[in-house]
C-alpha positions as CSV (number, residue, x, y, z in Angstrom):
1,M,-30.9,14.6,24.0
2,R,-27.4,15.5,22.7
3,T,-25.7,14.8,19.2
4,M,-22.5,14.1,19.1
5,S,-20.6,15.4,16.0
6,M,-18.4,12.7,14.8
7,N,-15.5,12.7,12.5
8,K,-17.1,11.4,8.7
9,T,-14.1,9.0,8.3
10,T,-14.9,7.4,11.5
11,M,-18.5,6.9,10.9
12,R,-18.0,4.9,7.7
13,H,-17.3,1.2,7.8
14,R,-13.8,0.0,5.9
15,D,-15.7,-1.6,3.6
16,E,-17.8,0.8,2.3
17,I,-14.5,2.8,1.2
18,Y,-13.5,-0.4,-0.2
19,R,-16.8,-0.9,-2.1
20,E,-15.7,3.1,-3.8
21,I,-12.3,2.1,-4.7
22,L,-13.6,-1.2,-6.1
23,I,-16.3,0.9,-8.1
24,L,-13.9,3.5,-9.2
25,A,-11.0,0.4,-10.6
26,R,-13.7,-1.4,-12.7
27,R,-14.2,2.1,-14.1
28,R,-10.6,2.7,-14.9
29,A,-10.1,-0.9,-15.9
30,Q,-13.2,-0.8,-18.3
31,E,-12.0,2.4,-19.7
32,A,-8.8,1.3,-20.1
33,W,-10.1,-1.7,-22.0
34,W,-12.3,0.4,-24.2
35,R,-9.3,2.5,-25.5
36,S,-7.3,-0.9,-26.3
37,D,-4.9,0.2,-23.5
38,R,-3.1,-3.3,-23.0
39,R,-0.6,-2.0,-20.4
40,R,-3.0,0.3,-18.6
41,T,-6.1,-2.4,-18.4
42,D,-3.4,-4.6,-16.8
43,V,-2.4,-2.1,-14.2
44,E,-5.6,-1.5,-13.4
45,N,-6.7,-5.2,-13.3
46,A,-3.7,-5.6,-10.7
47,H,-5.0,-3.0,-8.7
48,L,-8.6,-4.0,-9.1
49,S,-7.8,-7.3,-7.8
50,C,-6.4,-6.5,-4.6
51,I,-9.9,-5.2,-3.4
52,P,-12.1,-8.1,-2.7
53,Q,-10.2,-10.1,-0.5
54,L,-9.9,-6.9,1.7
55,L,-13.6,-6.7,2.0
56,H,-14.7,-8.2,5.3
57,C,-11.2,-8.9,6.3
58,D,-10.3,-7.7,10.0
59,D,-6.7,-8.8,9.8
60,L,-4.8,-5.1,9.8
61,R,-1.8,-6.1,8.3
62,R,-3.6,-6.9,5.1
63,H,-5.0,-3.7,5.0
64,H,-1.6,-1.9,6.0
65,H,-0.2,-4.0,3.0
66,Y,-2.8,-2.7,0.9
67,L,-1.9,0.8,1.9
68,N,1.7,0.6,2.1
69,V,2.5,-1.6,-0.4
70,E,-0.2,-2.2,-3.2
71,L,-0.9,1.6,-3.3
72,V,3.0,2.6,-4.0
73,R,3.3,-0.3,-6.5
74,Y,-0.2,0.9,-8.3
75,V,0.5,4.4,-8.2
76,R,4.1,3.8,-9.4
77,D,2.6,1.8,-12.7
78,C,0.5,4.4,-13.7
79,G,3.1,6.7,-14.0
80,R,2.0,10.5,-15.2
81,A,-1.8,9.2,-15.5
82,A,-1.7,9.0,-11.5
83,P,-5.5,8.4,-10.1
84,S,-6.4,11.4,-8.2
85,E,-9.9,10.3,-8.0
86,F,-8.8,7.6,-5.1
87,E,-6.8,10.2,-3.2
88,T,-9.8,11.1,-1.2
89,L,-10.9,7.3,-0.4
90,W,-7.2,6.1,0.3
91,K,-7.0,9.0,3.0
92,Q,-9.8,8.0,4.5
93,L,-9.1,4.4,4.3
94,K,-5.7,5.2,6.1
95,A,-7.1,7.8,8.8
96,L,-9.5,4.5,9.4
97,V,-6.9,1.6,9.8
98,D,-4.7,3.8,11.6
99,S,-7.5,4.7,14.4
100,E,-8.1,0.6,14.4
101,Q,-4.5,0.1,14.7
102,R,-4.2,2.6,17.6
103,I,-7.4,0.8,19.5
104,A,-5.8,-2.8,18.8
105,D,-2.5,-1.6,20.4
106,A,-3.8,0.0,23.4
107,P,-3.6,-1.7,26.5
108,F,-6.6,-2.9,28.0
109,A,-7.9,-0.7,30.7
110,Q,-8.3,-2.4,34.1
C-alpha cells in the first residue's frame, strides 16, 4: 500500500484554520481589554466578530471577502502592531480557499 504525501494546507479543513484564528483573536482582544486599551480592544473585537459566521460556511464569496476586505481593514487598523501570529494561518486559509475556488470554477469532466 502506497502512502501519498499531501500538502498540510490541503489536509486541513477550512474550519480548523478559522478556529485557530478565533482562539488567537479572542486572546488578543482579552489582552487589549486587560491593558485598558479601548481602541485596540475595539479593533480586535471587530476582527473577532467576523469569524463565527464563516465557520461551516460553504459560500466561497464570504471567505474571499474575509481574506480581501476584512483582513486588509484589520491590518490597517492595527497600525504598527500588525498581528504577525496570524500570518501563517492566513496564508494557509488563502491557499485552501483559492484551491476550493479553482475546483468550483473547473468545468465538469465529461
